[in-house]
C-alpha positions as CSV (number, residue, x, y, z in Angstrom):
1,M,258.5,-18.1,327.8
2,A,260.5,-17.4,330.8
3,E,264.1,-16.5,330.8
4,T,265.1,-19.5,332.6
5,Q,263.0,-21.7,330.0
6,I,265.0,-19.9,327.3
7,A,268.4,-20.5,329.0
8,E,267.4,-24.3,329.1
9,T,267.1,-24.5,325.3
10,L,270.9,-23.9,324.8
11,P,273.1,-26.4,326.3
12,H,271.6,-29.5,324.8
13,R,271.0,-30.6,321.3
14,A,269.0,-33.3,319.9
15,A,270.9,-36.2,318.2
16,A,270.7,-36.7,314.7
17,A,267.5,-37.6,313.3
18,P,267.4,-41.1,311.5
19,R,265.4,-39.8,308.3
20,G,268.1,-37.4,307.4
21,R,268.8,-33.8,307.0
22,L,266.4,-30.6,306.3
23,L,267.9,-27.3,305.5
24,T,266.1,-24.1,304.5
25,G,266.3,-20.3,305.4
26,D,265.6,-16.6,304.4
27,R,267.4,-13.6,303.4
28,P,267.3,-11.1,306.4
29,T,265.8,-8.3,304.3
30,G,262.8,-7.5,306.8
31,A,260.1,-9.2,308.7
32,L,258.6,-12.3,307.8
33,H,254.9,-12.5,307.1
34,L,252.0,-14.7,307.1
35,G,252.8,-15.9,303.5
36,H,256.1,-17.1,305.0
37,Y,254.3,-19.0,307.6
38,V,252.1,-21.1,305.5
39,G,254.7,-21.4,302.7
40,S,257.7,-22.7,304.7
41,L,257.6,-22.0,308.4
42,E,254.6,-24.4,309.1
43,N,256.6,-27.1,307.6
44,R,259.5,-26.4,309.3
45,L,258.0,-26.6,312.7
46,R,256.3,-30.1,311.7
47,L,259.6,-31.5,310.6
48,Q,261.7,-30.4,313.6
49,D,261.1,-33.9,315.2
50,E,261.6,-35.8,312.1
51,Y,264.7,-34.6,310.5
52,E,268.0,-32.9,311.9
53,C,267.2,-29.5,310.8
54,F,269.4,-26.5,309.8
55,F,267.8,-23.1,309.6
56,L,270.0,-20.5,307.7
57,I,269.9,-16.9,307.9
58,A,271.3,-16.1,304.6
59,D,272.9,-12.8,304.9
60,Y,275.3,-13.1,301.9
61,H,272.1,-13.5,299.8
62,V,270.9,-10.1,300.6
63,L,273.9,-8.8,298.5
64,T,272.5,-10.0,295.3
65,T,270.0,-7.1,295.3
66,G,270.8,-5.0,298.4
67,A,274.6,-4.3,298.0
68,D,273.9,-0.6,298.7
69,R,272.2,-1.3,302.0
70,T,274.5,-3.7,303.8
71,R,274.4,-1.4,307.1
72,E,270.6,-2.7,307.4
73,I,271.6,-6.3,307.5
74,A,272.4,-6.4,311.3
75,Q,269.1,-5.2,312.4
76,H,267.3,-7.7,310.0
77,V,269.2,-10.5,311.2
78,H,268.3,-9.6,314.6
79,E,264.4,-9.4,313.5
80,L,264.6,-12.7,311.5
81,L,266.0,-14.7,314.5
82,L,263.2,-13.3,316.5
83,D,260.7,-14.5,313.7
84,Y,262.1,-17.8,314.0
85,L,262.2,-18.2,317.5
86,S,258.7,-16.7,318.1
87,V,256.9,-19.1,315.7
88,G,258.3,-22.0,317.7
89,I,261.8,-23.3,316.0
90,D,263.5,-24.6,318.8
91,P,267.3,-24.1,318.9
92,E,267.6,-27.4,321.3
93,R,266.3,-29.4,318.4
94,S,267.5,-27.5,315.3
95,T,270.6,-25.6,314.2
96,I,270.0,-21.8,313.4
97,Y,273.0,-20.2,312.0
98,L,274.4,-17.1,309.9
99,Q,275.7,-17.9,306.5
100,S,278.6,-15.4,306.6
101,L,280.0,-17.4,309.8
102,V,280.5,-20.3,307.6
103,P,282.9,-19.1,305.0
104,E,283.4,-22.7,303.6
105,V,280.0,-22.1,301.7
106,A,281.9,-19.6,299.6
107,V,284.4,-22.1,298.4
108,L,281.7,-24.6,297.7
109,H,279.9,-22.0,295.7
110,L,283.1,-21.6,293.6
111,I,283.3,-25.0,292.9
112,F,279.7,-25.4,291.8
113,S,280.1,-22.3,289.7
114,M,282.3,-24.3,287.4
115,L,279.5,-27.0,286.9
116,T,276.8,-25.0,285.4
117,T,276.7,-22.4,282.8
118,V,275.1,-18.8,282.3
119,P,272.4,-20.1,279.8
120,R,271.2,-22.5,282.3
121,L,271.1,-19.8,285.2
122,Q,269.3,-17.4,282.7
123,R,266.5,-19.8,282.5
124,V,265.6,-19.8,286.2
125,P,262.1,-18.1,286.2
126,T,262.5,-16.2,289.4
127,L,265.7,-14.2,287.7
128,K,263.2,-12.6,285.4
129,E,260.8,-11.8,288.1
130,V,263.4,-10.2,290.3
131,M,264.7,-8.2,287.5
132,R,261.1,-7.1,286.6
133,D,260.4,-6.0,290.1
134,L,263.5,-4.2,290.7
135,K,263.6,-2.5,287.0
136,L,267.0,-4.1,286.3
137,E,268.1,-4.2,282.6
138,T,270.8,-6.6,283.3
139,A,271.6,-9.1,286.3
140,S,274.8,-8.8,288.3
141,L,276.9,-12.0,288.4
142,G,275.9,-12.3,292.0
143,L,272.2,-12.2,291.2
144,L,272.6,-14.7,288.2
145,S,274.5,-17.3,290.4
146,Y,271.9,-16.9,293.4
147,P,270.6,-20.4,292.8
148,V,274.6,-21.7,292.9
149,L,275.2,-20.0,296.2
150,Q,271.7,-21.6,297.5
151,A,272.9,-24.9,296.2
152,A,276.0,-24.5,298.0
153,D,274.1,-23.8,301.4
154,I,271.9,-26.7,301.0
155,L,274.5,-29.1,299.8
156,M,276.8,-27.9,302.4
157,V,275.2,-29.9,305.1
158,R,274.2,-32.6,302.5
159,A,270.3,-31.9,303.1
160,Q,267.9,-34.5,301.8
161,V,264.7,-32.2,302.1
162,V,264.3,-28.7,301.5
163,P,260.9,-26.8,302.7
164,V,260.5,-23.7,300.5
165,G,257.6,-21.5,299.0
166,K,256.6,-22.2,295.7
167,D,258.7,-19.4,293.9
168,Q,261.7,-21.2,295.1
169,A,261.1,-24.6,293.7
170,S,262.7,-23.8,290.6
171,H,266.0,-23.1,292.4
172,L,266.0,-26.7,293.7
173,E,266.2,-28.2,290.5
174,V,269.6,-26.2,289.9
175,T,270.4,-27.8,293.4
176,R,269.7,-31.2,292.1
177,E,271.4,-31.0,288.9
178,L,274.7,-29.6,290.7
179,A,274.6,-32.4,293.0
180,R,273.9,-35.0,290.1
181,R,276.9,-33.4,288.0
182,F,279.4,-33.3,290.7
183,N,278.7,-37.0,291.7
184,E,279.1,-38.0,288.3
185,M,282.2,-36.2,287.6
186,Y,284.0,-37.0,290.9
187,G,282.1,-39.6,293.1
188,P,279.0,-39.9,295.3
189,V,279.2,-37.2,297.7
190,F,275.9,-35.3,297.6
191,P,272.3,-36.2,298.0
192,E,269.8,-35.0,295.4
193,P,267.4,-33.1,297.9
194,E,263.6,-33.2,297.7
195,T,261.4,-30.0,297.9
196,I,258.6,-29.6,300.2
197,V,256.2,-27.1,299.3
198,G,253.7,-25.6,301.9
199,R,249.9,-26.2,302.2
200,V,249.2,-22.6,300.6
201,P,252.2,-22.4,298.1
202,T,251.5,-18.7,297.5
203,L,249.3,-16.8,299.9
204,V,247.7,-13.7,298.0
205,G,248.3,-10.2,299.3
206,T,246.0,-8.1,301.2
207,D,245.5,-6.2,298.0
208,G,244.6,-9.0,295.9
209,Q,247.6,-9.2,294.2
210,A,248.9,-12.7,293.4
211,K,251.5,-13.0,296.2
212,M,251.9,-11.4,299.7
213,S,255.3,-9.5,299.6
214,K,257.2,-7.0,301.8
215,S,258.2,-5.0,298.8
216,L,254.6,-4.5,297.8
217,G,253.1,-3.4,301.0
218,N,250.4,-6.0,301.0
219,A,251.8,-8.1,303.9
220,I,250.7,-9.0,307.2
221,F,253.7,-9.5,309.4
222,L,254.0,-12.1,312.1
223,S,255.5,-9.1,314.3
224,D,252.2,-7.0,313.7
225,D,250.4,-5.8,316.7
226,A,246.6,-6.6,317.2
227,E,245.6,-3.1,315.9
228,T,247.8,-3.2,312.7
229,V,246.3,-6.5,311.7
230,R,242.7,-5.3,312.4
231,R,243.5,-2.2,310.3
232,K,244.9,-4.2,307.6
233,V,242.2,-6.8,307.4
234,M,239.4,-4.1,307.4
235,G,241.2,-2.6,304.3
236,M,241.5,-5.9,302.4
237,F,240.5,-6.6,298.7
238,T,237.3,-8.7,298.6
239,D,235.0,-9.3,295.8
240,P,234.9,-6.5,293.2
241,T,231.6,-7.4,291.6
242,R,229.8,-7.1,295.2
243,I,228.4,-3.5,295.4
244,H,226.0,-4.1,298.4
245,P,225.9,-6.4,301.4
246,T,223.0,-8.2,300.2
247,D,224.4,-9.1,297.0
248,P,225.6,-12.6,296.3
249,G,229.1,-12.8,296.6
250,H,232.1,-14.8,295.1
251,V,234.2,-16.8,297.8
252,E,236.6,-18.5,295.3
253,G,239.4,-16.5,294.9
254,N,238.4,-14.1,297.5
255,P,241.5,-13.0,299.7
256,V,239.4,-12.8,302.8
257,F,238.0,-16.3,302.5
258,I,241.6,-17.7,301.3
259,Y,242.9,-16.3,304.9
260,H,239.8,-17.7,306.7
261,D,240.6,-21.1,305.1
262,A,244.3,-20.8,306.0
263,F,244.2,-19.4,309.6
264,N,240.6,-19.5,311.0
265,K,240.6,-22.7,313.5
266,D,236.7,-22.5,313.7
267,R,235.9,-24.3,310.7
268,A,232.1,-24.4,311.1
269,E,232.4,-20.5,311.4
270,V,234.3,-20.5,308.1
271,E,231.5,-22.6,306.5
272,E,228.8,-20.5,307.8
273,L,230.3,-17.3,306.6
274,R,231.0,-18.8,303.0
275,E,227.2,-19.9,302.7
276,R,226.0,-16.4,303.8
277,Y,228.4,-14.7,301.7
278,R,227.2,-16.6,298.5
279,A,223.6,-15.9,299.7
280,G,224.2,-12.2,300.4
281,T,223.1,-12.6,304.2
282,V,226.5,-11.3,305.6
283,G,228.5,-8.3,304.7
284,D,232.2,-7.6,304.2
285,V,232.7,-5.9,307.4
286,E,231.3,-8.7,309.5
287,V,233.7,-11.2,307.4
288,K,236.7,-9.2,307.9
289,K,235.9,-8.6,311.7
290,R,235.9,-12.2,312.1
291,L,239.0,-12.7,310.1
292,A,240.9,-10.2,312.3
293,R,239.7,-11.9,315.3
294,A,241.0,-15.4,314.0
295,L,244.4,-13.8,312.8
296,N,245.0,-12.1,316.4
297,E,244.3,-15.4,318.0
298,F,246.7,-17.2,315.6
299,L,249.4,-14.3,316.3
300,D,248.9,-14.0,320.0
301,P,251.1,-16.7,321.2
302,I,253.9,-15.8,318.5
303,R,253.9,-12.4,320.1
304,A,254.4,-13.5,323.5
305,R,257.2,-15.8,322.6
306,R,258.8,-13.1,320.5
307,A,258.6,-10.7,323.5
308,A,260.3,-13.2,325.9
309,W,263.0,-13.9,323.6
310,A,263.5,-10.0,322.9
311,A,264.0,-9.6,326.4
312,A,267.0,-12.0,326.4
313,P,269.4,-10.4,323.8
314,A,272.4,-12.4,325.3
315,R,270.7,-15.7,324.5
316,L,270.0,-14.7,321.1
317,E,273.7,-13.9,320.4
318,E,274.8,-17.4,321.9
319,I,272.0,-19.3,319.6
320,I,273.6,-17.5,316.6
321,V,277.2,-18.4,317.7
322,E,276.6,-22.0,318.8
323,G,274.5,-22.7,315.7
324,S,277.0,-21.2,313.4
325,R,279.7,-23.5,315.0
326,V,277.6,-26.5,314.3
327,A,277.1,-25.5,310.8
328,R,280.8,-24.7,310.1
329,R,281.9,-28.0,311.4
330,E,279.6,-29.9,308.9
331,A,280.7,-27.5,306.1
332,Q,284.4,-28.3,306.9
333,E,283.5,-31.9,306.7
334,T,281.7,-31.6,303.5
335,L,284.4,-29.7,301.8
336,A,287.0,-32.2,303.0
337,L,284.8,-34.8,301.1
338,C,284.5,-32.8,297.9
339,L,288.4,-31.9,297.8
340,D,289.1,-35.7,298.4
341,A,286.7,-36.6,295.6
342,M,288.0,-34.1,293.4
343,G,291.9,-35.4,294.1
344,M,292.5,-31.8,295.3
345,D,293.2,-32.7,298.8
346,Y,296.9,-32.2,298.5
347,F,298.8,-30.6,301.3
348,R,296.2,-31.7,303.6
349,A,297.9,-31.0,306.7
350,A,298.8,-27.5,305.6
351,R,295.4,-26.7,304.6
352,V,293.9,-27.7,307.9
353,G,296.4,-25.7,309.8
354,V,295.8,-22.4,307.6
């Protein structure tokens, strides 16, 4: 993408889509990987023309598990923005914004925190998983209320749909409950958003673990170069029962074939490899080499867009600033609706002027 093409995406913004609003986002904790793509990014791209889209860079959420690493956030924000743009999220059609530039979300988080209970939040499945992974004996108040802040993010723009990975689906139930609770107590302000899960809800890691993860070191990143992808693929876990290339192999549950199914556009090649693998007439090395080629073909245009955007740092800042202005206007309107419904819009003139 040439710099002039990048610049052309900034001044214009598509009109609101008639089917409503979409919000989703990511914590800036490191590079996005193939699991993020099939779990959520792919849906975001598909839905850009169907919804008015808000894509959140959730830097406040980093504090729930990384309050001691705040100096890393700025670089991660930059990398996440490049990931978004490189896969094809278009700032002309969508709003990309930074959570901390929209302070109204903290007020909405406070209001929602009064409408749920500690036992309800303790039942969110991902809380136990995070505590286990980080070896935490107790959760901080911020980690416990992570789904409440997430609800504030979503309902701040009154989103109707939220594309997420499978592991985040339980959080959306908290969002729906909070929207319903607020509407019942004060009046109809919020929609109850629907969840859209990706075509591969959870992508297995390269080591055969149940989930690709940055922290587990089993991920192929969208920003990996071709040689890094090849090296990671050649080291992938396959069928542990297969000793020799001539042994019949198992395709079901085999990470290499899961990746072929997800990313190899040559369906005839995938079917051929599947049949030969079961018959013991193709070895793991050939199957992996073809997967590395397919993944690099998939990633090549992403790499090209990333390089073009990275060469225009001023444009990146403009995208964040402009997107955050758009999001904050929506947040201010939502907060005004909330306070009005609650009967707390007293001293309105003074509140606007503060």
